[in-house]
N, C-alpha and C positions, 0 to 999 in steps of 0.2 A: 748327865746333863749339867748338874751343879758344878762339877769339876771344870766343865769347858767354860762356864760363865766365870769361874774363879780365874781360869787361866786368861781369858779375854781381858778381865779387869786388870790382872797383873801386867799383861802386855801393854794395855793402855797406860797404866801408871809408868811402866818403864819408858815408853815413848815420850810421855810428857816430862819426865825427869830429864831425859836426854835434851829435850828442847829447852828446858829451863837452864841447863848448864850452857848450852850453845848460845842462847840469847844473852846470858850473863856475860859471857866472854866477849860476844860481839859488841855489846853496848859499852863494855869497859875498855876493850883494847882494839876494836876493829880498825879504827883510823891509824893507830900506831902500827898495827900488823900490815895494813895496806902499804904504808910508807915503808915498812921494812922489806916487803916483798918487792917493791920497786927498786929499793936501793941495794939489795943483797941477793939478787938472782942472776948474776953475771956467769957464775959457773954451775954446771949441772949438779954436782954433788951438794953445793950450798943451796941451791934451789930445792933440791930433794929433801935435805934436812929441814928447811923452813916449811916445806909442804907437810912433812911428818909432824912437826911441832904444832902447826896450825890445825891439822886434822885431829890431833890429840886434844887440843884446847876447844875446838868447837864441837868435839864428839861427832864429827861428820866430814867424811871425805868429799861428799857432794858439795858442801858449802865452799870448800877450798877450790874445787874444779870450777864452780860458777864464778867465783872471785877471779880466778885466772882467766876465764873466758871473757869476763867483762873488761879486764885490762888489755887483753889482745884486741878485742873489738874496738877500744878507743886508742889503741896504738901505744899504750903505756908500758907493754911487756911484749917481748918477742915470743914466737911460737915455741922455739926450743926450750927456753926456760919454764914456759907455762906447761909443757908436756912433763918437764922434770918436776914441777910442783905436783902435777897429778899422780906421778909415780910415788913421790913421797908421801902424798895424802893416803894412798892405799896402804903403804907400810905403817904409817903413823896410826891409822884407823885399826889395823890388825894388832898392833902392839897395845894400844888402849883396850881393845877387846880382851886380849890376854891378861892384862893387869886386872881388869874387873872381873875375870872369871875366878880369881881366888876368893876364898871365903872371907869377905870383909863385912859381914853383917853386923859385927859388934860395933863397928864404926857408924852404923847408920843413925841411932839416936843421938850420938854425940855430934855428928855433922848437922843433923836437923836442929839441935838445940843451938849450936853455935851460929847457924845460918839465921835462925829466927832472931836471936838476940842482935847480931850484926845488923840485919835488915831494919829492925825496929829501933834501935839505939843510935844508929848513924845518921849524921846530918849531911855528910858528903855522899853525892851520888855514886861515886865509884865504890865506896864502901858498902852501899845498898846492893850494888851489882854483885859484890863479893858475898854478901849474904844470900843472894839468890843462887849463886853458884854453889855454896855449901849446901843450901837446902835441896837443890837439884841433885847433888851427888848423894845426899842422905836418902832422898826418895828413890834414886836409881838402885842403890844398895838394898833398900827395903823391897823394891819391886823384884829384883833378882832373888831374894829369899822367898817371896811369894811364888815366883815362878818355879823354884826348886821344890817348895812344898806341895804345889799343885801336881807337878809332873811326877813326883814320887808316888802320889796317891793314884795317879791315873795309869801307871805303867802295868798294873795287873788287871785293868779293865778289858772287856771284849773289844770295845771300840778302838782302843790303842793298839791291841794286838792285830786287829783287822787292817788298821791303817799302816802299821809298821810292815805287815806282810806284803801289802801292795807296794810300798816305797822300796823294800828290799828286792822285789823281783823285777822292777822296771826303773833302773838308774836314770834313764833320760826323761822319764815322766817326773821323777823325783826332782831332777835339776829344772825342769820347766816350772812345776808348781811352786818351787821355792824361789825362782826368779820373779814370778808373779806376786807371790806373797811379800817379798822384799820391796818390790816396787810399790805395793799397796800401802805398806807401813812406812815407806820412806826411810828406812834406817837399816843398813846391813849390820850395823854394830849390834842392834837389839836382836836381830834374827841370829847372828853368830852366838850371842850369849844364851839364847834360848836353846839352840842346838846343843851347846856345850852341857847345859844342865839336863837335857834329855839323855845324853850319853852317860853322864855321871850317875844319873838315877837308874840307868839300865833300861830305859824305855826304848832306845834304839841301839843298834849295833854300830860299831866304829866305821865300818865300810860304808854303811848307809849315810852316816854323818859326813863322810868325805863328799859324797855327791851333794848333800844338802849345803854343805859349805860352799861348793863350787856354784850351786844355784844361787845362793845369797850373794856371791861375788859378782856374778853377771847381772843380777837383779839391782844391785847397788848403782849401776851405771844408768839405769832407766830414769830415775827421778831427775838427774842432770839433763838427760836428753829431752824429757818432757818439759822441764821448767826453764831450761836455758836455751831452747831452740830459737827464741826471738832476740838474741843477742846480736845478731848479724852474721854475715858470711864468715868473717875472720874468727869471731868468737866461736862459731859452731865447729871449727877446726879442732879446738881444744875439747869440745864436748864429744865429738866423734873420736877423737884421739884417746880419750878417757875410756870410751867403750872398747876400742882396740886393745888398750892396756889390759882391761878386765878380761876380755876375751882370750888374750894370750895367757893370762894367768889360770883361766879354766883349762886351756890346753895343757899347760904344765901340770896342773892338778890331775886331769884325766890320765896323762902319761903315768904319773905316780900311782893312781888308782888301779889301772890295768896291770901295771907291773906287780902290785901288791897282790891282786887277785890271782895273778899267775903263779904266785909263790916265789917270785925272784927277788922281792925286796922285804927283808925282815924288819918291817916297820917298829915293832915293839922294842927290838934290841937297839935301835938307833934313837929311840925316844919321840917318834913321831905319832905314837898312838893316842893322840888328844886332838879334837877339832881345832883348838886353838893354836897348837904347836903346828898343825898341818896348815892352818890358815896363814900363819906368819911365814912359814917355809915357802909356800908357793908365791907369795907376794914378794919375798926378798929375792928369790931365784928369778922371777919375772921382772922385777925392778932392775936387777943387775943386767939381764939381757937387754931390756928396753933401753937403759941408759947408754949402753954401748951402740945402739942403733938409732938413737935420737935424730941424728941428722938425716938418716935414711927416711925415718917415718915422717919427719917434717916436710921433706921434699915430697913424699908420696901424697900426704894430705893436701899440700898445695897443688900438686899436679892433677890428682884425680878426684879430689872432693871440692876444692875451691871453685872450679869452673861451673859446678852444678848449682848455681845460684838462681834464685827466682827472678822473674822478669823485672821486678821493680828494684833489684840489687845489681843490675848490669852496670858495669863501670860508668860512672857519670862523666861526660865530656863537659868541662866548664864552658860558659858562655864567652864569647869574645866581644870586643868593642864594636860599635856600629858606626858612630859619628865621628871617629878620630881619622879624619882624612890627613894623609902625610902631605898632600899638596898645599894644605893651608898653613903649615907651620911658619911660613915666611910672612904670614898676614895675621898679626896678633888679634885682631878683632874677630875675624872668622874663626881662628883656632880657639879663642876663648868661648865662642858661642858653641863650638863643638864639644869643648870640655864641659860646658854648662849641661848640655843635652845628655852626655854620657853620664855626668854625675847624677842626674835625675833618674837615669836608669838604675844606678846603684842604689839610690834612695828608694826606689820602688821595690828592689830586691831586698833591702834591709827592712822595709816596712812589711813585706810579706813573711819574712822570718819572724818578726816581732808579733805580727798578727796571728801566725800559726803557732807561736810558742805555747799559749794556754792549751792548745789541742794536744800537744805532745805530752802533757801531764795526765791527760785523760786517755790517750791511745797512743802506744809506742809506735804505730806504723807511721806517724808523721815525722818522727825524729830524723830518719834518713833524708826525707824531702827537705827539711829545714837545713841540715848540714850540707846538702848539695847547693842550696842557695848561698850558703857561706863560701863554698868553693868558687861559685860564679863571682861573688863580690871580690874575693881575693884576686881572681884572675883579671877582671876588668880594672880593679884598682891599680894594679901593677902597670896595666897598659896606660891608664890615665896619668899615673905618676911619670913615666917615661915620656909621655907626650908633652906634659907641662914643661919637663926639663928641655925639651927640644924646641919649644916655641922661640922664634928669633925676635930680637928687638923688643922684648917685653917690658924691659926696665927703662925704656926711653920716656914713658909717660907714667906719672904717679898713679893715675886712676886705673890704668891697665895693670899696673903692679899690685894695686889693691884687690882687683878682681882675681888676679892670679893667686894671691895669698889666701883670699876667701875660698877659692875653689880647692886649693891644696888642703886647707884646714878642714873643710866641710867633707871632702872625699876621704881624708884620712880618719876623720872621726867616725864616719859611716863604716869604714872598714874595721874600726875598734868596736863599734856596736855589733858588727856581724860576729867578731871574735868572741865577744862576751856571750852572745846567744849560742853560738855554735860550740865553743869550748867550755862553757860553764853552765848555762841553763840546759842545754841538751844533755850533758852529763848528769845533772840533777834529775832530769826527767827520766833517763834511763835507769838511774838508781832507784827512783821511785817505783818504777815497774818491776824491777829485779828484786826488790826487797818487799814488794806488795805493801807499800806504805800508802796510807790514806790521809788526806787532809781533813780537819774537821769541817763541818758544813759552813761555820762562820768564816774560818780561815780561807776556805776555798772562795767564798763570795768576795772576801776582801781582796784576794789575789786577782780575781777576775776584774774587779773594778779598777784596780791599780793599773793592770794592763791596758784596759780601755782608755783611761786617763793619759797613760803614756803615748798611746797612739795619737791622741789629739795634740799632745806636745810635739810629737814627730811631725804632724802635718803642719803645725805652726812654724816649727824650725825649717821646714823645706820652704814655706812661704816666705820667711825672713831672709833665707839665702838667696831666693829668686828676685825678691822686690828691693832688697837692701833698705827697707822702710825702718826708721828709728822707732816709730810708734809700736809696729809690730815686734821690734826687738825688745822693747820695754815690756810689752805684754808677755813675751816668751820668758823674760827672767822673772817676772811676777809669778807665772805659772810654775816655774821652777820652785819658788819659795812655798807655794801652796802645796805642790806635790810632795815636797820634803817634809812639810808638816803632817801630811797624811800618812806618809811612810812612818814617821815617828809615832803616830797615833796607832798605826797598825802593829808596830812593834810592842806598844803597851798592851794592846788588846790581846796579842799573842802570848805575852808573858802572863797576863791575867789568867788566860786558859791554862797555862802551865801549872800556875799555882793551884788552879782548880782540879788539876791532874785529870783533864779530859784525855782519854786513851789516844785518840787519833792525833791530838796535839802533841803529846809526849812522844809519839813515834815519829813525828815529822818535824820535830824542833829544828834540826840541822838544816834540812832542805828548805824549810819555810824561811828562816832567817837569811840563808844564802841567796834566795830569790829576791828577798827585799834588798839586800846588798847590791845585787846585779841590776835591779831596776834603777836604783839610785844612780849607779855608774853610768847606765845608758842615758838617764835623764840629763846628767852633767855634760856628757859628750854632745848631746843634741842641742843644749842651751848654749854651749860654748860658741856657736854661730853668731849669737846676738852681741857679744862683747866688742869685737872689733868694729862693727857697724856703729854701735853707740859711741865708741871712742872717737871715730872719725867724724861723727855728727857733732860731738862736743867740741872738737878741734876747730870745725867750720864755724860753729857759733862764736867761738872765742875770737876768731879771726875777723868776724863781721864788725 
């Protein structure tokens, strides 16, 4: 019983160490890595190599798969390079497991000492991340030595003998149990390392370890399946593709296993008699096969998986204009009235987007609805722009021309507001959910208040556009100055919480600041409605 507790503690330390290394690399280099993935995944082999390097750095193939799925969901990456990244992630993860399988326990105290000194003495945040990475690697090697020591004492126990007898006689039960165990611990790397030490200590036979490796391989796809299912229909193609990749690796491994059991393959003579070498071999063979068939699998996923979308993800058909009668384009007054009515429809859609934006940061199910509203705005905006360009005789009267210009400016600014919400705020909301980031209680309250005040500015901007009233225009500009001061105050309060090292604030630094930036941009676009009205009013006063 005591040995089991020791083993559980060693496994917990191993998982925590892997997490430390992964989070250290993510915080130090994730943005740079994301940009590299976007820029350098045009070719399959290139994408595969980047996926392998990313998986080795993050100590997790799942992290790379989820990253690729997120890119595909937002349209930043195609399906074929995303699948190539997933293939590379499997190979990189297995190579990293092989490296860590060597006896590097002497490095553990050195890495722990260097990591602690680096973390404590460094003033730069990136250097502190490297301190975290070094300490994580030190703890990882320490955990592996604890696992080795524990399994070596357990191998002669009756419980271990009973367990290995069961596993040896039922390979498919072994595969199933290891898949479930890998899913529970969320790290195929850790499970592969544990299996290796069990073999090295003589606790299990090599042929049993082959099945255990295959179980860990297929179980490694389940965390991405459960964690990444909410990325949307396009992103799910990568998640399911990763499951297919791992399933094919299991098929390759089973073929080797049964050939070995039949005595047709002298594994010992060709150097495959190690769980690590076996793991790398099946992933490399499977990767080569899969890379040659990427186009086929991409088409297969699009044809047979993509149609099975939930009801709320059925292809959205953008709205069309309602008031833009083609019969009125020869009558400027009526045509401009039509444009005003249609512009107010766009304003209503943009208002709904802004109103629902705070909800998306609390619940990801609202993100698609907001992005659909952005599609509606883009479609109607295009129609309004074409309609404005088709109105006849609009330049004959200066007053009509001013109305034309106001309408064009307002509808264009509303389209920009929709783009900021759809292409920036929604990306931030999706990132918040994908990375399980939480706002601090005070930060969330500040953002909620800022969104509410921006809605007030939105309503005032709409009133200014309709009424052309200079007093309301002045009030709108004053509201902008007040709002900017509040944004500045919120930034100061946020940096104050950073200095206090409030955990939720530290994890949400980038997203929080990006939201403040986007709110300021939206405010500027809305308030821009007031300036032409005030300019014309001052000119009229000067002419009196």
